[in-house]
PQR file with spaces between the fields and no chain letter, atoms N, CA, C, O and H, PARSE charges and radii, in Angstrom:
ATOM       1  N    MET     1      52.723  197.423  123.835 -0.4000 1.5000
ATOM       2  CA   MET     1      54.110  197.519  123.258 -0.0000 2.0000
ATOM       3  C    MET     1      54.465  199.038  122.945  0.5500 1.7000
ATOM       4  O    MET     1      53.581  199.754  122.475 -0.5500 1.4000
ATOM       5  N    VAL     2      55.500  199.453  123.146 -0.4000 1.5000
ATOM       6  CA   VAL     2      55.911  200.812  122.890 -0.0000 2.0000
ATOM       7  C    VAL     2      56.834  200.753  121.633  0.5500 1.7000
ATOM       8  O    VAL     2      57.804  199.999  121.550 -0.5500 1.4000
ATOM       9  H    VAL     2      56.218  198.871  123.528  0.4000 1.0000
ATOM      10  N    THR     3      56.412  201.669  120.615 -0.4000 1.5000
ATOM      11  CA   THR     3      57.190  201.764  119.394 -0.0000 2.0000
ATOM      12  C    THR     3      57.970  202.921  119.431  0.5500 1.7000
ATOM      13  O    THR     3      57.567  203.910  120.044 -0.5500 1.4000
ATOM      14  H    THR     3      55.625  202.281  120.683  0.4000 1.0000
ATOM      15  N    PRO     4      59.168  202.911  118.776 -0.5600 1.5000
ATOM      16  CA   PRO     4      60.084  204.119  118.614  0.2800 2.0000
ATOM      17  C    PRO     4      59.333  205.256  118.002  0.5500 1.7000
ATOM      18  O    PRO     4      58.490  205.039  117.131 -0.5500 1.4000
ATOM      19  N    ALA     5      59.601  206.439  118.417 -0.4000 1.5000
ATOM      20  CA   ALA     5      58.853  207.756  117.973 -0.0000 2.0000
ATOM      21  C    ALA     5      58.645  207.834  116.483  0.5500 1.7000
ATOM      22  O    ALA     5      57.560  208.211  116.038 -0.5500 1.4000
ATOM      23  H    ALA     5      60.286  206.616  119.125  0.4000 1.0000
ATOM      24  N    GLY     6      59.804  207.434  115.566 -0.4000 1.5000
ATOM      25  CA   GLY     6      59.629  207.566  114.073 -0.0000 2.0000
ATOM      26  C    GLY     6      59.105  206.419  113.342  0.5500 1.7000
ATOM      27  O    GLY     6      59.052  206.339  112.115 -0.5500 1.4000
ATOM      28  H    GLY     6      60.685  207.128  115.926  0.4000 1.0000
ATOM      29  N    THR     7      58.717  205.532  114.182 -0.4000 1.5000
ATOM      30  CA   THR     7      58.247  204.235  113.385 -0.0000 2.0000
ATOM      31  C    THR     7      56.775  204.512  112.767  0.5500 1.7000
ATOM      32  O    THR     7      56.490  203.938  111.716 -0.5500 1.4000
ATOM      33  H    THR     7      58.760  205.597  115.179  0.4000 1.0000
ATOM      34  N    ALA     8      55.931  205.279  113.316 -0.4000 1.5000
ATOM      35  CA   ALA     8      54.665  205.423  112.787 -0.0000 2.0000
ATOM      36  C    ALA     8      54.766  206.361  111.612  0.5500 1.7000
ATOM      37  O    ALA     8      54.088  206.205  110.597 -0.5500 1.4000
ATOM      38  H    ALA     8      56.163  205.744  114.170  0.4000 1.0000
ATOM      39  N    ARG     9      55.641  207.351  111.781 -0.4000 1.5000
ATOM      40  CA   ARG     9      55.802  208.360  110.699 -0.0000 2.0000
ATOM      41  C    ARG     9      56.481  207.712  109.468  0.5500 1.7000
ATOM      42  O    ARG     9      56.132  208.141  108.368 -0.5500 1.4000
ATOM      43  H    ARG     9      56.191  207.477  112.606  0.4000 1.0000
ATOM      44  N    ALA    10      57.441  206.695  109.523 -0.4000 1.5000
ATOM      45  CA   ALA    10      58.060  205.973  108.477 -0.0000 2.0000
ATOM      46  C    ALA    10      57.103  205.233  107.900  0.5500 1.7000
ATOM      47  O    ALA    10      57.013  205.288  106.673 -0.5500 1.4000
ATOM      48  H    ALA    10      57.725  206.346  110.417  0.4000 1.0000
ATOM      49  N    SER    11      56.272  204.463  108.589 -0.4000 1.5000
ATOM      50  CA   SER    11      55.245  203.581  108.148 -0.0000 2.0000
ATOM      51  C    SER    11      54.220  204.460  107.204  0.5500 1.7000
ATOM      52  O    SER    11      54.013  204.156  106.029 -0.5500 1.4000
ATOM      53  H    SER    11      56.345  204.418  109.585  0.4000 1.0000
ATOM      54  N    ALA    12      53.680  205.445  107.774 -0.4000 1.5000
ATOM      55  CA   ALA    12      52.764  206.334  107.012 -0.0000 2.0000
ATOM      56  C    ALA    12      53.424  206.930  105.716  0.5500 1.7000
ATOM      57  O    ALA    12      52.712  207.156  104.737 -0.5500 1.4000
ATOM      58  H    ALA    12      53.848  205.692  108.728  0.4000 1.0000
ATOM      59  N    ASN    13      54.824  207.198  105.692 -0.4000 1.5000
ATOM      60  CA   ASN    13      55.361  207.627  104.502 -0.0000 2.0000
ATOM      61  C    ASN    13      55.390  206.512  103.420  0.5500 1.7000
ATOM      62  O    ASN    13      55.196  206.728  102.224 -0.5500 1.4000
ATOM      63  H    ASN    13      55.402  207.015  106.487  0.4000 1.0000
ATOM      64  N    LEU    14      55.665  205.238  103.993 -0.4000 1.5000
ATOM      65  CA   LEU    14      55.699  204.220  103.029 -0.0000 2.0000
ATOM      66  C    LEU    14      54.460  203.840  102.305  0.5500 1.7000
ATOM      67  O    LEU    14      54.449  203.451  101.138 -0.5500 1.4000
ATOM      68  H    LEU    14      55.823  205.063  104.965  0.4000 1.0000
ATOM      69  N    VAL    15      53.315  203.990  103.140 -0.4000 1.5000
ATOM      70  CA   VAL    15      52.113  203.774  102.626 -0.0000 2.0000
ATOM      71  C    VAL    15      51.684  204.961  101.578  0.5500 1.7000
ATOM      72  O    VAL    15      51.043  204.707  100.558 -0.5500 1.4000
ATOM      73  H    VAL    15      53.324  204.307  104.089  0.4000 1.0000
ATOM      74  N    LYS    16      52.088  206.232  101.922 -0.4000 1.5000
ATOM      75  CA   LYS    16      51.781  207.277  100.865 -0.0000 2.0000
ATOM      76  C    LYS    16      52.640  206.946   99.704  0.5500 1.7000
ATOM      77  O    LYS    16      52.121  206.967   98.587 -0.5500 1.4000
ATOM      78  H    LYS    16      52.609  206.438  102.750  0.4000 1.0000
ATOM      79  N    TRP    17      53.781  206.670   99.823 -0.4000 1.5000
ATOM      80  CA   TRP    17      54.755  206.367   98.544 -0.0000 2.0000
ATOM      81  C    TRP    17      54.108  205.258   97.678  0.5500 1.7000
ATOM      82  O    TRP    17      53.838  205.397   96.485 -0.5500 1.4000
ATOM      83  H    TRP    17      54.202  206.653  100.730  0.4000 1.0000
ATOM      84  N    ILE    18      53.897  204.178   98.386 -0.4000 1.5000
ATOM      85  CA   ILE    18      53.126  203.064   97.646 -0.0000 2.0000
ATOM      86  C    ILE    18      51.942  203.557   96.829  0.5500 1.7000
ATOM      87  O    ILE    18      51.836  203.339   95.622 -0.5500 1.4000
ATOM      88  H    ILE    18      54.116  204.065   99.355  0.4000 1.0000
ATOM      89  N    PHE    19      51.080  204.215   97.535 -0.4000 1.5000
ATOM      90  CA   PHE    19      49.767  204.730   97.007 -0.0000 2.0000
ATOM      91  C    PHE    19      50.112  205.748   95.639  0.5500 1.7000
ATOM      92  O    PHE    19      49.587  205.560   94.542 -0.5500 1.4000
ATOM      93  H    PHE    19      51.165  204.392   98.516  0.4000 1.0000
ATOM      94  N    LEU    20      50.943  206.683   95.882 -0.4000 1.5000
ATOM      95  CA   LEU    20      51.438  207.515   94.782 -0.0000 2.0000
ATOM      96  C    LEU    20      51.954  206.738   93.733  0.5500 1.7000
ATOM      97  O    LEU    20      51.636  207.002   92.574 -0.5500 1.4000
ATOM      98  H    LEU    20      51.369  206.835   96.774  0.4000 1.0000
ATOM      99  N    THR    21      52.736  205.783   94.008 -0.4000 1.5000
ATOM     100  CA   THR    21      53.491  204.953   93.013 -0.0000 2.0000
ATOM     101  C    THR    21      52.322  204.279   92.058  0.5500 1.7000
ATOM     102  O    THR    21      52.306  204.297   90.828 -0.5500 1.4000
ATOM     103  H    THR    21      52.994  205.568   94.950  0.4000 1.0000
ATOM     104  N    LYS    22      51.431  203.730   92.865 -0.4000 1.5000
ATOM     105  CA   LYS    22      50.366  202.998   92.076 -0.0000 2.0000
ATOM     106  C    LYS    22      49.602  204.002   91.325  0.5500 1.7000
ATOM     107  O    LYS    22      49.289  203.709   90.170 -0.5500 1.4000
ATOM     108  H    LYS    22      51.444  203.715   93.864  0.4000 1.0000
ATOM     109  N    LEU    23      49.247  205.162   91.811 -0.4000 1.5000
ATOM     110  CA   LEU    23      48.394  206.132   91.132 -0.0000 2.0000
ATOM     111  C    LEU    23      49.212  206.584   89.967  0.5500 1.7000
ATOM     112  O    LEU    23      48.549  206.824   88.958 -0.5500 1.4000
ATOM     113  H    LEU    23      49.500  205.400   92.749  0.4000 1.0000
ATOM     114  N    ALA    24      50.492  206.752   89.878 -0.4000 1.5000
ATOM     115  CA   ALA    24      51.304  207.131   88.730 -0.0000 2.0000
ATOM     116  C    ALA    24      51.354  206.143   87.842  0.5500 1.7000
ATOM     117  O    ALA    24      51.493  206.504   86.673 -0.5500 1.4000
ATOM     118  H    ALA    24      51.031  206.557   90.698  0.4000 1.0000
ATOM     119  N    GLU    25      51.272  204.848   88.080 -0.4000 1.5000
ATOM     120  CA   GLU    25      51.213  203.901   87.134 -0.0000 2.0000
ATOM     121  C    GLU    25      49.839  203.810   86.350  0.5500 1.7000
ATOM     122  O    GLU    25      49.737  203.541   85.153 -0.5500 1.4000
ATOM     123  H    GLU    25      51.159  204.555   89.030  0.4000 1.0000
ATOM     124  N    ALA    26      48.885  204.057   87.152 -0.4000 1.5000
ATOM     125  CA   ALA    26      47.555  203.969   86.578 -0.0000 2.0000
ATOM     126  C    ALA    26      47.156  205.269   85.727  0.5500 1.7000
ATOM     127  O    ALA    26      46.236  205.117   84.924 -0.5500 1.4000
ATOM     128  H    ALA    26      48.968  204.276   88.124  0.4000 1.0000
ATOM     129  N    VAL    27      47.696  206.407   85.813 -0.4000 1.5000
ATOM     130  CA   VAL    27      47.389  207.539   85.047 -0.0000 2.0000
ATOM     131  C    VAL    27      47.779  207.339   83.620  0.5500 1.7000
ATOM     132  O    VAL    27      46.895  207.585   82.800 -0.5500 1.4000
ATOM     133  H    VAL    27      48.443  206.530   86.466  0.4000 1.0000
ATOM     134  N    PRO    28      48.876  206.961   83.192 -0.5600 1.5000
ATOM     135  CA   PRO    28      49.193  206.714   81.860  0.2800 2.0000
ATOM     136  C    PRO    28      48.308  205.644   81.114  0.5500 1.7000
ATOM     137  O    PRO    28      47.962  205.765   79.939 -0.5500 1.4000
ATOM     138  N    ALA    29      47.988  204.602   81.917 -0.4000 1.5000
ATOM     139  CA   ALA    29      47.092  203.568   81.416 -0.0000 2.0000
ATOM     140  C    ALA    29      45.683  204.180   81.132  0.5500 1.7000
ATOM     141  O    ALA    29      45.138  203.953   80.051 -0.5500 1.4000
ATOM     142  H    ALA    29      48.269  204.505   82.871  0.4000 1.0000
ATOM     143  N    ALA    30      45.160  204.857   81.967 -0.4000 1.5000
ATOM     144  CA   ALA    30      43.954  205.581   81.722 -0.0000 2.0000
ATOM     145  C    ALA    30      43.782  206.531   80.563  0.5500 1.7000
ATOM     146  O    ALA    30      42.772  206.626   79.865 -0.5500 1.4000
ATOM     147  H    ALA    30      45.603  205.041   82.844  0.4000 1.0000
ATOM     148  N    SER    31      45.006  207.287   80.438 -0.4000 1.5000
ATOM     149  CA   SER    31      45.152  208.183   79.344 -0.0000 2.0000
ATOM     150  C    SER    31      45.279  207.448   78.071  0.5500 1.7000
ATOM     151  O    SER    31      44.666  207.817   77.069 -0.5500 1.4000
ATOM     152  H    SER    31      45.826  207.210   81.005  0.4000 1.0000
ATOM     153  N    ILE    32      45.996  206.499   78.078 -0.4000 1.5000
ATOM     154  CA   ILE    32      45.978  205.607   76.668 -0.0000 2.0000
ATOM     155  C    ILE    32      44.723  205.061   76.252  0.5500 1.7000
ATOM     156  O    ILE    32      44.375  205.039   75.071 -0.5500 1.4000
ATOM     157  H    ILE    32      46.494  206.199   78.892  0.4000 1.0000
ATOM     158  N    HIS    33      43.917  204.546   77.364 -0.4000 1.5000
ATOM     159  CA   HIS    33      42.691  204.145   77.130 -0.0000 2.0000
ATOM     160  C    HIS    33      41.705  205.187   76.590  0.5500 1.7000
ATOM     161  O    HIS    33      40.982  204.943   75.624 -0.5500 1.4000
ATOM     162  H    HIS    33      44.199  204.564   78.323  0.4000 1.0000
ATOM     163  N    ARG    34      41.700  206.277   77.198 -0.4000 1.5000
ATOM     164  CA   ARG    34      40.811  207.263   76.716 -0.0000 2.0000
ATOM     165  C    ARG    34      41.175  207.755   75.271  0.5500 1.7000
ATOM     166  O    ARG    34      40.280  208.072   74.488 -0.5500 1.4000
ATOM     167  H    ARG    34      42.287  206.476   77.983  0.4000 1.0000
ATOM     168  N    GLU    35      42.448  207.811   74.942 -0.4000 1.5000
ATOM     169  CA   GLU    35      42.973  208.106   73.642 -0.0000 2.0000
ATOM     170  C    GLU    35      42.423  207.058   72.657  0.5500 1.7000
ATOM     171  O    GLU    35      41.917  207.427   71.597 -0.5500 1.4000
ATOM     172  H    GLU    35      43.175  207.552   75.579  0.4000 1.0000
ATOM     173  N    ALA    36      42.508  205.853   72.965 -0.4000 1.5000
ATOM     174  CA   ALA    36      41.978  204.728   72.081 -0.0000 2.0000
ATOM     175  C    ALA    36      40.653  204.987   71.842  0.5500 1.7000
ATOM     176  O    ALA    36      40.291  205.057   70.667 -0.5500 1.4000
ATOM     177  H    ALA    36      42.918  205.553   73.826  0.4000 1.0000
ATOM     178  N    ILE    37      39.689  205.176   72.914 -0.4000 1.5000
ATOM     179  CA   ILE    37      38.353  205.437   72.654 -0.0000 2.0000
ATOM     180  C    ILE    37      37.955  206.516   71.747  0.5500 1.7000
ATOM     181  O    ILE    37      37.043  206.433   70.924 -0.5500 1.4000
ATOM     182  H    ILE    37      39.983  205.120   73.868  0.4000 1.0000
ATOM     183  N    ARG    38      38.784  207.647   71.978 -0.4000 1.5000
ATOM     184  CA   ARG    38      38.603  208.753   71.019 -0.0000 2.0000
ATOM     185  C    ARG    38      38.903  208.588   69.648  0.5500 1.7000
ATOM     186  O    ARG    38      38.275  209.190   68.777 -0.5500 1.4000
ATOM     187  H    ARG    38      39.524  207.715   72.647  0.4000 1.0000
ATOM     188  N    GLU    39      39.948  207.705   69.377 -0.4000 1.5000
ATOM     189  CA   GLU    39      40.480  207.284   68.126 -0.0000 2.0000
ATOM     190  C    GLU    39      39.298  206.542   67.468  0.5500 1.7000
ATOM     191  O    GLU    39      38.860  206.906   66.377 -0.5500 1.4000
ATOM     192  H    GLU    39      40.458  207.216   70.084  0.4000 1.0000
ATOM     193  N    LYS    40      38.783  205.482   68.157 -0.4000 1.5000
ATOM     194  CA   LYS    40      37.691  204.581   67.614 -0.0000 2.0000
ATOM     195  C    LYS    40      36.430  205.440   67.269  0.5500 1.7000
ATOM     196  O    LYS    40      35.742  205.275   66.262 -0.5500 1.4000
ATOM     197  H    LYS    40      39.139  205.186   69.044  0.4000 1.0000
ATOM     198  N    GLN    41      36.230  206.333   68.192 -0.4000 1.5000
ATOM     199  CA   GLN    41      34.980  207.326   67.832 -0.0000 2.0000
ATOM     200  C    GLN    41      35.258  208.122   66.695  0.5500 1.7000
ATOM     201  O    GLN    41      34.344  208.323   65.895 -0.5500 1.4000
ATOM     202  H    GLN    41      36.789  206.467   69.010  0.4000 1.0000
ATOM     203  N    GLN    42      36.458  208.638   66.487 -0.4000 1.5000
ATOM     204  CA   GLN    42      36.759  209.442   65.335 -0.0000 2.0000
ATOM     205  C    GLN    42      36.724  208.616   64.026  0.5500 1.7000
ATOM     206  O    GLN    42      36.292  209.087   62.973 -0.5500 1.4000
ATOM     207  H    GLN    42      37.200  208.475   67.136  0.4000 1.0000
ATOM     208  N    GLN    43      37.183  207.414   64.147 -0.4000 1.5000
ATOM     209  CA   GLN    43      37.157  206.330   62.974 -0.0000 2.0000
ATOM     210  C    GLN    43      35.692  206.147   62.654  0.5500 1.7000
ATOM     211  O    GLN    43      35.391  206.164   61.460 -0.5500 1.4000
ATOM     212  H    GLN    43      37.534  207.032   65.002  0.4000 1.0000
ATOM     213  N    THR    44      34.709  205.970   63.576 -0.4000 1.5000
ATOM     214  CA   THR    44      33.377  205.684   63.436 -0.0000 2.0000
ATOM     215  C    THR    44      32.691  206.857   62.745  0.5500 1.7000
ATOM     216  O    THR    44      31.828  206.676   61.886 -0.5500 1.4000
ATOM     217  H    THR    44      34.953  205.956   64.546  0.4000 1.0000
ATOM     218  N    LEU    45      33.104  208.091   63.150 -0.4000 1.5000
ATOM     219  CA   LEU    45      32.485  209.513   62.684 -0.0000 2.0000
ATOM     220  C    LEU    45      32.933  209.642   61.252  0.5500 1.7000
ATOM     221  O    LEU    45      32.124  210.067   60.427 -0.5500 1.4000
ATOM     222  H    LEU    45      33.805  208.238   63.847  0.4000 1.0000
ATOM     223  N    THR    46      34.267  209.279   60.855 -0.4000 1.5000
ATOM     224  CA   THR    46      34.618  209.501   59.501 -0.0000 2.0000
ATOM     225  C    THR    46      34.563  208.435   58.584  0.5500 1.7000
ATOM     226  O    THR    46      34.953  208.618   57.432 -0.5500 1.4000
ATOM     227  H    THR    46      34.924  208.933   61.525  0.4000 1.0000
ATOM     228  N    ALA    47      34.107  207.292   58.966 -0.4000 1.5000
ATOM     229  CA   ALA    47      33.993  206.175   57.969 -0.0000 2.0000
ATOM     230  C    ALA    47      33.036  206.460   56.991  0.5500 1.7000
ATOM     231  O    ALA    47      31.991  207.033   57.299 -0.5500 1.4000
ATOM     232  H    ALA    47      33.790  207.143   59.903  0.4000 1.0000
ATOM     233  N    PRO    48      33.326  206.063   55.646 -0.5600 1.5000
ATOM     234  CA   PRO    48      32.544  206.360   54.585  0.2800 2.0000
ATOM     235  C    PRO    48      31.200  205.497   54.797  0.5500 1.7000
ATOM     236  O    PRO    48      31.205  204.417   55.386 -0.5500 1.4000
ATOM     237  N    LEU    49      30.145  206.044   54.297 -0.4000 1.5000
ATOM     238  CA   LEU    49      28.882  205.485   54.342 -0.0000 2.0000
ATOM     239  C    LEU    49      28.845  204.428   53.113  0.5500 1.7000
ATOM     240  O    LEU    49      29.454  204.733   52.087 -0.5500 1.4000
ATOM     241  H    LEU    49      30.140  206.922   53.818  0.4000 1.0000
ATOM     242  N    GLU    50      28.238  203.349   53.173 -0.4000 1.5000
ATOM     243  CA   GLU    50      28.228  202.416   52.011 -0.0000 2.0000
ATOM     244  C    GLU    50      26.630  202.326   51.641  0.5500 1.7000
ATOM     245  O    GLU    50      26.252  201.622   50.705 -0.5500 1.4000
ATOM     246  H    GLU    50      27.743  203.101   54.006  0.4000 1.0000
């Protein structure tokens, strides 16, 4: 089967767009997770000793 010349390029661009979208969604989640870990570590370090 022969495909039109632009089909492969359009498909590759779609895959790239989906990948970058998913990557962009994951970055804030990872950043928030790291920040939460830092806050917990800071609380542990500054907690008064009993």
